[in-house]
C-alpha positions in Angstrom: 2.7 3.1 -11.1 -0.9 2.6 -10.1 -1.7 6.0 -11.5 -0.7 4.7 -14.9 -3.3 2.0 -14.6 -6.0 4.7 -13.8 -5.2 6.9 -16.7 -7.2 4.9 -19.3 -10.2 5.0 -17.0 -9.9 8.8 -16.6 -9.6 9.1 -20.4 -12.8 7.0 -20.9 -14.6 9.1 -18.3 -13.9 12.3 -20.2 -14.7 10.8 -23.6 -17.8 11.7 -25.6 -18.7 9.3 -28.4 -21.2 10.0 -31.1 -22.2 7.2 -33.3 -23.7 8.2 -36.6 -24.8 4.9 -38.1 -26.5 6.7 -41.1 -23.2 8.0 -42.3 -21.2 5.1 -40.9 -19.1 7.4 -38.7 -18.0 7.6 -35.1 -16.9 10.9 -33.5 -14.7 10.7 -30.5 -14.2 13.9 -28.4 -12.1 14.3 -25.3 -12.9 17.0 -22.7 -9.7 18.1 -20.9 -11.7 19.7 -18.0 -13.4 16.4 -17.3 -10.0 14.6 -17.3 -8.6 17.2 -14.9 -11.7 17.0 -12.6 -11.6 13.2 -12.5 -7.8 13.3 -11.8 -8.4 15.8 -8.9 -11.2 13.7 -7.5 -9.0 10.5 -7.7 -6.2 12.3 -5.9 -8.5 13.5 -3.1 -9.9 10.0 -2.7 -6.4 8.5 -2.6 -5.4 11.0 0.1 -8.5 10.3 2.1 -7.9 6.5 1.9 -4.3 7.0 2.9 -5.3 9.1 5.9 -7.9 6.6 7.0 -5.4 3.7 6.8 -3.0 5.7 8.9 -5.7 6.4 11.5 -6.7 2.8 11.7 -3.1 1.7 12.1 -2.6 4.2 14.9 -5.9 3.2 16.7 -4.9 -0.5 16.4 -1.4 0.2 17.9 -3.0 2.0 20.8 -5.5 -0.8 21.4 -2.7 -3.4 21.3 -0.6 -1.4 23.7 -3.6 -1.0 26.1 -4.4 -4.7 25.9 -0.8 -6.0 26.2 0.8 -3.2 28.2 4.5 -3.0 28.7 6.4 -6.2 29.1 9.8 -6.3 30.6 11.8 -9.4 29.8 15.2 -10.1 31.5 17.3 -12.8 30.0 20.5 -14.1 31.4 22.1 -16.7 29.3 25.3 -18.5 30.4 26.9 -21.5 28.8 29.1 -23.9 30.7 31.0 -26.3 28.5 33.5 -28.8 29.6 37.1 -28.6 28.4 36.8 -31.9 26.5 33.8 -30.7 24.5 35.6 -27.5 23.5 38.7 -29.4 22.5 36.7 -31.9 20.5 34.8 -29.2 18.7 38.1 -27.3 17.8 39.5 -30.6 16.4 36.5 -31.0 14.1 36.7 -27.5 12.6 
């Protein structure tokens, strides 16, 4: 989806405009090679950014694990209710 937003920018980058004011004409020319080169450069940059984000996330995870360490939590939950409370609750429902 984001690539669709970048397509007009790639087209403008590969566009040559000649303005002939004497004849009141504008010539617009697209260079396909420039478009392909710009698209390839954009793809390489996106790949590098993605790789960098992944590296930062991995480094952050290692730093958090080193700082926090392993935490063991034991939880024992028991619930003791009187018979009257259970009977009253059943009557309400």
